[in-house]
N, C-alpha and C positions, 0 to 999 in steps of 0.2 A: 504493500500500500504506500510506503514511503517512496519507492521508486516511481510508482504511477503518479503520485503527487508532484514529485520533482519534474517528471516529464511534462505533466500538464501545465506547470508554471514556468516552463522554459528551460528546465535543466539546471545543473549546478553552475552558477555564475563564476565560480572559481576557475572554470575551464575557459580558456581564452575564446574559443569559438562561440560560447554562449554569451559572454560579455559583449563581444563585438557585434553579435546579432541582435542585441537587445534594442528594440524599437517599440517601447510600450505605448499604448494608446489608452487614454482615460476610460475606465470601465472594463478593461480587458484583464484577463488573468495575468498577462505579462507585466502588469503594474507591480506584481510581487516578484522580488528577486530572492532566490534561495541560494544560500552558501552552505554546502553540505559537508559535514564531517561524518564519514561512514564509520560509526562507532560499533562495528560488529565484533562481538565477543564470543558468540556461540555459532556453531556450524550445523547443528541439528537440534531436533526437539528435545532430546534427552539432555543435551549440553546446556540448555537454558537454565540459568540459576545456579549452576555448579560453581563451587569456589575453587579457583586455582591461582597460584602466584602470577603466572603469565598473564592472566586477565587483568590483574591489578596494574601491571606496568603498561599494558595496552590502554587501559582506561585513563591513566594519568597522561599518557601521550595524547589521547583524543581530547581531553579537557584542555591541555595546553594549546592544541590546534584550534579549538573553538575560541579560546581567549585571543589567540593570534588573529583569527578572522575578525573578531570584534574590533580590534584596533586597525588592522590592515584595510578593512573595507568600511569602517565606520558604522557597524551594525548595532542596533539597539534591542532587537527582539531575539530571545532565545527559545527555540522550539525543541521539545524533548518528549520522548515516549517513556512514561514511568513504568515501574516494575510490576510484574504479577506478584502473587503472594508467595514469595520464596525468600528466605532470609538473606542469602548472598546477593540476590537481585535487589533487595531493599538496601543493603549496604552500598551497593553500586550507586543507587540514587542519592543516598546521603552524600557520598563523595562528590558526585557530579554537581549537586546543588551547592555544596560547601565551596567548591572551587570556582564554579562558573557563575552562579547567580549574582554575586556582588558586582560583576562587570557589565551586566545588562540592565536596561531600564525596565523591560517587561519580560515575563516568563510565560510561555504557552505550553501546557501539557496536553498531549493527545493520547487518550486512554484506549489503547487497542485491546488490552487484556482487561478482564473483569474479576472482581472478588477481593480486591485489596482491603476494602473497608471491613468486611466480615472477618477476613483473616487477621487484621490488626486487633480486632475486638476479641476473637476467640482463641487465637493461637499464641501470639507474641506477648512478651511481658510489658509492663508499664513503661520501663525505660525505653524500649524500642518504639513504643507509640509516641512518647514525648519527643524523642529525637526526630521521628518522622515529621511531627508537627513543626518542630523547630526549623528544619531545613526546607520543608516543602509547603508550609501553610501560606495561605493568602496569595497564591499565584494569580497573575492578572487574568488568565483565561484558561479554562479547562474545556477541551473538546471531547465529548463522549459519544459513543455510538448508539446508545439506547437509553430509555428511561431507567432500566435496571442499573445501568452503568453510572448513573448520576450519583449514586450513593458514594462511590469512590471519590469523586470530585468534591462532594459535600463534606466528606470526612476531613479534608485538609482545608476547609473554609475558602474554597476558590472564590475570587471576587466576581467572576462571570462564569457561567456554565452554558455551553451551547451543544445541542444534539445535532450531530452530522453523521448520517449513515454512510457506511462504506459504499463504494461505487467501482464499477469495472467497465472497460470498453466493451461494447456489444460484441460477444464472440460469434454470433450467428445473425448478421444483418439480413440474411436471406431466409429467415425463419418461416415467413408466411408461405413462400413458394417451395422451399426445399425440405422443410422438416414437418410442418403442420399437416399436410395431406397424409403423409405416411403415419404420423401419430394417430390421426383420426381413424384411418383404416385399420390399424392394429387394435385400437381400442374397441371399435365396433366388432371386430372378429372375436376378441376375447369375450365380450358380452354375449355374443351368439353362442360360442362354445360353452361358456359357463351356464347358459340357460338350459342346455341339454347335458345333464351330468353323466349320462351313459354314452355319449358320443365319443368314440375313440379316434375317429379321423384316420387319415393315412399319411404316407410320407409326403404327399404334396402340400399338406398344410402344417407340417411339423414346426416350421418357423413361427407360424401364427399361434401355435399352441404353447410356445415357450415365452414365459414372462421374464424379460431380462432386467435384473436388478443390479444397479451400479453402486459400488462403494468406492469413493474417490477421496483418499486422505492418507495420513500416516497410519501405518498398520500397527495399532496398539489396542490394548483392552480399553483404555480411557476414551479413545476416539470411536469405539463401538464396533471394531471389526469382528471380534469373537461373538458378541451378541448378535450381530447381523448374520453370521454363519449359523448360529444356533436357531435364530428365527426362521431362516430359509429352510433349514432341515425340518423344523416343526410344521411349517406351512406346506411343504411337499408331502409330509405324512398326512396332514389334514386333507389335502387334495386327493391322495390315494384312497383314503377311507371313503371319500365321497364318490369315488370312481370317476373323477373328473378327467377330462382329456388334457387339462392345463398342467403345466409344470413350471417351476421357477428355476432359473439359472442365475447364479451370483457371479458378477464380473467384479474382480478386485483390482484396483489400480492404486499403487502406493508403495512405499518402502517401509521396512521394519526399522524401528528405532533402536531396539536392543536385541541381542542374540537370544536371550531367554524366550521372548515372545516368538521369535522366528522359529526356534526349535519346537515350541508348543504347536505352532501352526503346521509345521512339517509333519509332526506326529498325527495331527488330525487329518491331514491329507492322505495318510496311509489307509484311512477307512474308505473303501471303494465307493460307498454311498455318497460321502461328502465330496470326494474327488470328482465324481461324475456330475455333481450339481454345481461345481465351481470352475471358473476360468480365471487363471492368474495372469495379469498383464504387467506387473511390476511398475516401476516408475514410468509415467507417461507425460508427455508435453506436446505442444504444437498440434499438428494434424492428428496424431494418434489419440490424444486426449479429446479433441473435438469429435473424432469418429465415435468414440465410446459414448460420449454424451448424446450424439445424434441417434445412435442405435439403441440406447437404453429405453426401457418402458417405465421404470421407476428409479428413484434415487433414494438410497438408504444411508443415513448418517446418525445413528443413535448415540451421540457423544455424551460423555460426562467428564471431559477433560477439565482439569481444575481451573485453567485460565481462559476457557472458551468464552467468547463474547458474541461476535457477529461473524460467523464463519463465511469466508469468501466462497467456499465450495457450494454452499447453499444458494448464494447469489448466482453463481454460474449455472446451477441446476434450474433456477428460476428463468434465467435468460434462455435456456433451451426448452422451456415449457414443460418440464418434467414434474409429475406428481412426486411429492417429497415425503419421506418418512424420517422423522427426527424426534428429539426428546424435548420434554418440558424442562429445559435446563437454562438457567440464567436468562440471558437476553433473547434466546432463540424464539420463544413463543411470540414476541413482538413482531417477528417477520411475517406472521401468518394471520389470515382472517380469523375472527372469533369463531370458535366451534369447529375449527379445521379437524378433519378426521385422521390426519397423519401424525399427530403428536402422541408420543407414548412416554411412560415413566422410564427413568434410567434403569439399566440392568434388568430388562424385562423381555427376554426372548419370546415368551408366550404372547405378550402384547404386540411385539414386532410381527410375529406370524399372522395374527388376526388382522393387523393394520395392512400388511402387504396384500392379503387376499381382498380386503375391503377396497383398497385404493386401485387395485388392478382392474376392477370393473365398475368403479363408481367415480373416479376422478381422472379427468383428461389432462389436467395440468396447464391448460391454456390460460387460466386466470393468472398463473404465476408469471407468464410472459408479460402480461399487462402490468403487474406489480413491479416487475423489473424495469420496464420502460418508464414507469411513473415515479420511481423512487431511487433505483440503484444504478443508474447509468453514470459513467465517468463525468459527463457534462454537469449533471446535477450535483455530484459530489464536489467537484472543483468549484462550482459556483457557490455552494454553501461554505466551503472552506475560505474562499476569497472574501465573502461577506463577513465571516467571523474575524479574519485577520485584519482586514482594513477597518472594520467597525471598531475593533479594539483601539487602534491608533486614533481614529476619529473621535471616539468617546474620551480618550485620555487627553487629546489635544484641546477639546472643548473644556474639559474640567481644569486643566492646568496649562493655559496657553503660553505662559511665559517660561514654564519649567520644562515642558516636554516638547521639543521640536518634532514636527512630523518627519519621520524617517522612512527609509526603505523597509 
């Protein structure tokens, strides 16, 4: 999301080609100039929040780089993505705020992860909470992704809080002509087959009798892979008892985060029944990822990942007009209409099985395409961010006209 934001606002102006090409017009996103310090400390999901000495030296270097940018380019605003609820990640934020905050007039926090407020109250000691308030309280602007997420910003007494949903470039601009007709045809065929529970069909309609369920994420318990597999197994058993001609095939796209879960998965795949119901695709991107999203009939992501907030993979599934099965977890229900049939409790394979069968013949997914176009496009995301950023400077300039000059 940071990369998409940078690209949308004209790229990193520290690079000569971006500075030279800057020709901002009033009211355009190019009014915003971004100077990027790529403060990457982790290389995979499991590495996030782990404490290592090497990370400390990297972090000190990034902080010095940010302070150098402040004086080299005359910057006044410090934009930062705060930690999820992990001790070492919180210590990182303390250090960044301690070193960098005094040098900038305004601090903007963009809350991509969720759950810090509850974690501070329920897990950490009073000293950690007080240090968090000391270093992070009363930032000028907190940008959150959802109403649920507001609690994290309120916990540190942010002066302003703005809700800005994630957004992505439209991955399938030809949806109406290239994807929708096939989706409708397959949905109608499933309904017809399901209405005759004793119809076995023949090889000519084997593809229509297969319900393709796509899991697209990191392959972990918390992200819901193993619950998805268990739910598909139960759903196929239910279809067999009903003597239905329909069957579910699980398509898995992603990588394993740790070796223990990978070995567990490999042991499960030794069961012929599970192996027959599953297609493994590994890490996918580009056209292969688009192909899986086009060919899927349902999208399944029953996550309970501790830092989950507003998953981009659900937004991608919406863009492709896929019926979605996911969990009532943190911010996720806010993405869906009230009473949506595809929400289940966490760690509930039985509910997953029932929801898969329900969605397969009751939900076309077309509504999600319209939700995506109305809420989650990159254009709407950038416009909302721009309004929040420029509005912060405008408000401060009006409040303190002599003390805070309008800056980039």
